[in-house]
C-alpha positions as CSV (number, residue, x, y, z in Angstrom):
1,M,150.8,120.9,-14.2
2,R,153.4,121.1,-11.4
3,K,154.0,117.9,-9.4
4,V,155.3,117.4,-5.9
5,I,156.0,114.1,-4.1
6,L,155.5,114.0,-0.3
7,T,157.1,111.1,1.5
8,T,156.8,109.9,5.1
9,G,154.6,107.6,7.2
10,G,154.4,105.4,10.2
11,T,152.8,107.7,12.7
12,G,150.3,110.5,12.7
13,G,153.0,112.9,13.8
14,H,154.6,112.5,10.4
15,I,151.6,111.9,8.2
16,Y,149.2,114.7,9.3
17,P,151.8,117.6,8.8
18,A,152.4,116.2,5.3
19,L,148.6,116.0,4.6
20,S,148.2,119.7,5.7
21,V,150.9,120.7,3.1
22,A,149.3,118.4,0.5
23,D,145.9,120.2,1.0
24,E,147.5,123.6,0.3
25,L,149.4,122.3,-2.7
26,R,146.2,120.8,-4.2
27,R,144.4,124.1,-3.5
28,R,147.1,125.8,-5.6
29,G,146.6,123.4,-8.5
30,V,149.7,121.2,-7.9
31,E,149.5,117.5,-8.5
32,V,150.4,115.7,-5.3
33,L,151.8,112.1,-5.0
34,F,152.2,110.6,-1.5
35,V,154.8,107.8,-1.1
36,G,154.8,105.8,2.1
37,T,154.8,102.1,3.0
38,S,152.3,99.4,2.1
39,I,152.1,98.2,5.7
40,R,151.7,101.3,7.9
41,M,148.8,103.6,8.7
42,E,149.4,106.0,5.8
43,K,148.2,103.4,3.3
44,D,144.7,104.0,4.7
45,I,144.8,107.6,5.8
46,V,146.2,109.2,2.7
47,P,143.8,107.7,0.1
48,K,141.0,108.5,2.4
49,A,142.1,112.1,2.3
50,G,141.8,111.9,-1.5
51,F,145.5,111.8,-2.6
52,K,147.2,109.4,-4.9
53,F,149.3,107.0,-2.9
54,I,152.1,104.6,-3.6
55,G,153.2,102.2,-0.9
56,L,156.7,100.7,-0.9
57,N,157.0,97.3,0.6
58,I,159.5,98.3,3.3
59,A,159.8,97.9,7.0
60,P,162.3,99.1,9.6
61,P,165.6,97.5,8.6
62,R,166.2,95.7,11.8
63,S,166.5,92.1,10.5
64,I,168.2,90.5,7.5
65,K,164.9,90.0,5.7
66,N,163.8,93.6,6.3
67,M,167.2,94.9,5.2
68,I,167.0,93.1,1.9
69,G,163.5,94.4,1.4
70,Y,164.7,97.9,2.3
71,V,167.5,97.8,-0.3
72,K,164.8,96.8,-2.9
73,G,162.7,99.7,-1.7
74,I,165.5,102.1,-2.3
75,F,165.7,101.0,-5.9
76,Q,162.0,101.3,-6.1
77,G,162.2,104.9,-4.8
78,I,164.9,105.8,-7.4
79,S,162.8,104.3,-10.2
80,L,159.7,106.0,-9.0
81,V,161.3,109.5,-9.0
82,L,162.8,108.9,-12.4
83,K,159.4,107.9,-13.7
84,E,157.3,110.6,-12.1
85,K,159.7,113.5,-12.7
86,P,158.4,115.7,-9.8
87,D,159.2,119.4,-9.6
88,A,160.1,118.9,-6.0
89,I,160.2,116.3,-3.2
90,I,159.3,117.0,0.4
91,G,160.4,114.6,3.1
92,F,158.7,114.6,6.5
93,G,161.1,112.4,8.3
94,N,161.1,108.7,9.3
95,Y,163.0,105.8,7.6
96,I,160.1,105.6,5.2
97,S,161.1,108.7,3.3
98,I,164.7,107.6,2.6
99,P,164.1,105.7,-0.7
100,V,162.4,108.6,-2.4
101,L,164.9,111.1,-1.0
102,I,167.7,109.0,-2.4
103,G,165.8,109.0,-5.7
104,G,165.7,112.7,-5.5
105,V,169.4,113.0,-5.0
106,V,170.2,110.6,-7.8
107,A,167.8,112.4,-10.2
108,R,169.0,115.8,-9.1
109,K,165.5,116.9,-8.0
110,K,164.8,119.8,-5.6
111,I,164.6,118.3,-2.1
112,Y,163.0,119.9,0.9
113,L,162.8,118.6,4.4
114,Q,160.3,119.2,7.3
115,E,161.3,118.5,10.9
116,Q,158.4,118.2,13.4
117,N,160.5,117.8,16.6
118,A,162.8,120.1,18.6
119,N,165.7,117.7,17.8
120,L,166.6,116.9,14.2
121,G,165.6,113.3,13.3
122,G,167.9,110.7,11.9
123,T,166.6,110.8,8.3
124,N,166.8,114.6,8.1
125,K,170.3,114.4,9.5
126,L,171.2,112.2,6.5
127,F,169.7,114.5,3.9
128,Y,170.1,118.2,5.1
129,R,173.2,118.6,3.0
130,F,171.2,117.8,-0.2
131,A,168.2,119.9,0.7
132,K,167.3,123.2,-0.9
133,K,165.5,124.2,2.3
134,I,164.8,122.7,5.8
135,F,161.6,123.7,7.4
136,L,161.9,123.7,11.2
137,A,159.1,123.6,13.7
138,F,161.2,125.1,16.5
139,E,164.2,127.5,16.7
140,K,166.0,125.0,18.9
141,T,166.6,122.7,16.0
142,Y,169.3,125.0,14.7
143,D,171.6,123.5,17.4
144,D,171.6,120.2,15.5
145,I,172.7,121.7,12.2
146,P,176.2,122.8,11.3
147,I,176.6,126.6,10.9
148,K,177.5,126.3,7.2
149,F,174.1,124.7,6.4
150,Q,171.9,126.9,8.7
151,N,171.2,129.3,5.8
152,K,169.0,126.6,4.4
153,C,166.8,126.5,7.5
154,L,163.5,128.4,8.0
155,V,161.5,128.2,11.2
156,T,157.9,127.8,10.2
157,G,156.3,125.9,13.0
158,N,154.6,122.6,12.3
159,P,152.0,122.4,9.5
160,L,148.6,122.1,11.2
161,R,145.1,121.7,9.9
162,E,143.6,124.9,8.6
163,E,140.7,124.8,11.1
164,I,143.0,125.4,14.0
165,Y,143.7,128.9,12.9
166,K,140.0,129.8,12.9
167,I,138.9,128.1,16.1
168,K,137.9,130.2,19.2
169,G,137.9,128.8,22.7
170,S,134.9,130.8,23.8
171,E,132.8,129.4,20.9
172,E,133.9,125.9,21.6
173,R,133.0,126.3,25.3
174,A,129.6,127.5,24.3
175,R,129.2,124.6,21.9
176,L,130.0,122.2,24.7
177,K,127.6,124.0,27.0
178,V,130.3,124.8,29.6
179,E,128.9,126.6,32.6
180,K,130.6,129.9,33.6
181,N,132.1,128.4,36.8
182,E,133.2,125.1,35.2
183,K,136.9,124.3,34.6
184,I,137.7,121.9,31.8
185,L,140.6,119.4,32.1
186,L,141.6,117.4,29.0
187,I,143.7,114.3,29.6
188,T,145.1,112.4,26.6
189,G,148.0,110.1,25.9
190,G,147.6,110.2,22.2
191,S,145.7,107.8,19.9
192,L,147.5,104.8,21.5
193,G,146.9,106.1,25.1
194,A,149.4,106.2,27.9
195,K,149.1,103.7,30.7
196,E,151.1,105.7,33.2
197,I,148.8,108.8,32.7
198,N,145.7,106.6,32.8
199,D,146.7,104.9,36.0
200,A,147.6,108.2,37.7
201,L,144.1,109.6,36.9
202,L,142.4,106.4,38.2
203,K,144.4,106.9,41.4
204,N,143.0,110.4,41.7
205,W,139.5,109.6,40.5
206,D,137.8,110.4,43.9
207,R,139.1,114.0,43.5
208,V,137.5,114.2,40.1
209,L,134.2,113.1,41.6
210,E,134.4,115.5,44.5
211,D,134.9,118.7,42.4
212,K,131.4,119.5,40.9
213,D,132.9,122.5,39.0
214,L,135.5,120.3,37.2
215,R,134.7,118.7,33.8
216,I,137.0,116.0,32.6
217,Y,137.5,114.9,29.0
218,W,139.7,111.8,29.1
219,A,141.0,110.1,26.0
220,T,142.2,106.7,27.3
221,G,143.5,105.2,24.0
222,E,141.8,102.2,22.3
223,K,143.9,99.6,24.0
224,N,143.1,100.8,27.5
225,Y,139.5,101.9,27.3
226,D,137.6,98.7,28.3
227,E,139.8,98.1,31.3
228,I,139.5,101.7,32.5
229,V,135.7,101.8,32.1
230,K,135.5,98.7,34.4
231,S,137.8,100.3,36.9
232,I,135.7,103.5,37.3
233,N,133.2,103.0,40.0
234,R,131.1,106.0,39.0
235,I,131.3,109.1,36.8
236,K,129.8,112.7,37.0
237,I,127.3,113.4,34.3
238,Q,129.5,116.2,32.7
239,D,132.6,114.0,32.5
240,T,133.4,112.2,29.3
241,V,135.7,109.2,28.9
242,R,136.4,107.9,25.4
243,P,139.1,105.9,23.6
244,Y,139.8,109.1,21.5
245,F,138.0,112.3,20.6
246,D,137.4,113.0,16.9
247,N,136.9,116.6,17.8
248,M,140.1,116.8,19.9
249,I,141.1,120.2,18.5
250,N,137.7,121.6,19.6
251,I,138.1,120.2,23.1
252,M,141.7,121.5,23.3
253,A,140.4,124.9,22.4
254,A,137.8,124.8,25.2
255,A,140.1,123.4,27.9
256,D,141.5,125.4,30.7
257,L,144.4,122.9,31.0
258,I,145.7,119.9,29.1
259,V,147.6,116.9,30.4
260,C,149.4,115.1,27.6
261,R,152.4,113.5,26.1
262,A,154.9,115.7,24.3
263,G,154.5,114.6,20.7
264,A,155.6,117.3,18.2
265,L,152.1,117.8,16.7
266,T,150.4,117.9,20.2
267,I,153.0,120.5,21.3
268,S,152.4,122.6,18.2
269,E,148.6,122.5,18.6
270,I,149.0,123.6,22.2
271,I,151.2,126.5,21.1
272,Q,148.8,127.6,18.4
273,L,145.8,127.4,20.8
274,G,147.8,129.1,23.6
275,K,146.9,126.5,26.2
276,P,148.6,125.9,29.5
277,S,149.7,122.2,29.9
278,V,151.2,119.6,32.1
279,V,153.4,117.4,29.9
280,I,154.6,113.9,30.5
281,P,157.0,113.0,27.7
282,Y,157.3,109.4,26.5
283,N,160.6,108.0,27.9
284,S,162.3,106.9,24.7
285,I,165.1,109.3,23.6
286,K,164.5,108.3,20.0
287,V,161.0,109.8,20.0
288,G,162.4,113.2,21.0
289,Q,159.5,114.1,23.3
290,Y,161.6,115.3,26.2
291,A,163.1,118.1,24.1
292,N,159.6,119.0,22.8
293,G,158.2,119.3,26.3
294,K,161.2,121.2,27.5
295,L,160.5,124.0,25.0
296,L,157.2,124.7,26.8
297,K,158.7,124.3,30.3
298,D,161.6,126.6,29.6
299,V,159.4,129.5,28.6
300,G,157.1,128.9,31.6
301,A,154.2,127.7,29.6
302,A,154.0,124.1,31.0
303,Q,154.9,121.9,33.9
304,M,156.9,118.8,32.9
305,Y,157.1,115.4,34.7
306,K,158.6,112.0,34.0
307,N,156.5,108.9,33.5
308,S,157.3,107.7,37.0
309,E,155.9,111.1,38.3
310,A,152.5,110.8,36.4
311,S,150.6,110.8,39.7
312,I,152.3,113.9,40.9
313,A,151.6,115.5,37.5
314,I,147.9,114.8,37.8
315,E,147.9,116.3,41.3
316,K,149.7,119.4,40.0
317,A,147.0,119.7,37.3
318,F,144.3,119.9,39.9
319,E,146.4,122.5,41.8
320,L,146.8,124.6,38.6
321,L,143.1,124.6,37.9
322,E,142.6,126.3,41.3
323,N,145.2,128.9,40.5
324,K,143.8,131.2,37.7
325,S,146.7,133.7,38.0
326,E,149.3,130.9,37.3
327,L,147.3,129.6,34.3
328,D,147.1,133.2,33.0
329,V,150.9,133.6,33.2
330,M,151.3,130.3,31.3
331,K,149.0,131.6,28.6
332,I,151.1,134.8,28.3
333,N,154.4,132.9,28.2
334,I,153.3,130.4,25.5
335,K,152.7,133.3,23.1
336,N,156.5,133.6,22.7
337,L,156.5,130.3,20.8
338,K,153.7,131.0,18.4
339,T,154.4,131.2,14.7
340,E,152.5,132.1,11.5
341,N,150.6,129.7,9.4
342,A,153.3,127.1,8.7
343,V,151.5,125.4,5.8
344,K,151.4,128.6,3.7
345,K,154.9,129.6,4.7
346,I,156.3,126.2,3.5
347,V,154.4,126.1,0.3
348,D,155.3,129.8,-0.5
349,S,159.0,128.9,0.0
350,L,159.1,126.0,-2.5
351,D,161.1,126.9,-5.6
352,I,158.5,125.6,-8.0
353,W,156.4,128.7,-8.8
354,R,158.6,130.2,-11.5
355,N,157.6,129.5,-15.1
């Protein structure tokens, strides 16, 4: 049986694309081993998804203690690759994937990389020279790769859950019992929430209450939920405020407009679903959200604002919901970014299928 090691962790933006690829590999009869850390969210998420998981005892190498642990982790990664003898290794970014990728280089295994963001991440910058192929979510990432290595690149889009390719907005609106004249606005700052976005919506809450044809789905984040519920004086019966929505994809499909951060996975889901959006990227340059959001803005598929402009962004969202023609133009423009099923494209491109 063929065996592939997938390695990454730390955040859902790295983990869920890897799990989407893992599902397809398993469906094709490939043994999948996932390697992450023993301290981050992947240690719970991956086993729950039914995959064999090995957690390395590593943390970001920002202190002497962590650096010593990280060096030990690199030797663990090398040892693990030599022991498991995989047919291929796929790294999905983050410092967590470095030990196993080093193991792949040492053991001369086939290495593949997947980049979720518009800008190439630090780990993938270290290893693209050694990779057989680099799977890019966006065309723009070519700018970060020297010309002599660009023949290794393939723009696939981000690996997404299979269900997103089958979902239909009209069916989801019917399931949510949306009235014909109702407009749906989804507001989310991701699983952790976004204080700036939450505060901006609270500031404009009277406007939400006044518009009887507006239905709000607001994911506040776990950390902010209790405080926000106390701050809301009243709520319309059709509005829903939760820490997070387990059926987020379904609500996204039903929405007329989405206000959100610009995480790579969120942007890819918006593109696949063809949804107009107002994006408020997280400020940190390291996260790469600004470049992700700019992709949508540059093709006229989204409006983009800074954190400090969150209140203006919310006001713009209300304006857009009253302007069907502008929303329709944004829907047309976003089609320019749509790709095929990234999961199948990535798995088909692995050089492991020959006897």
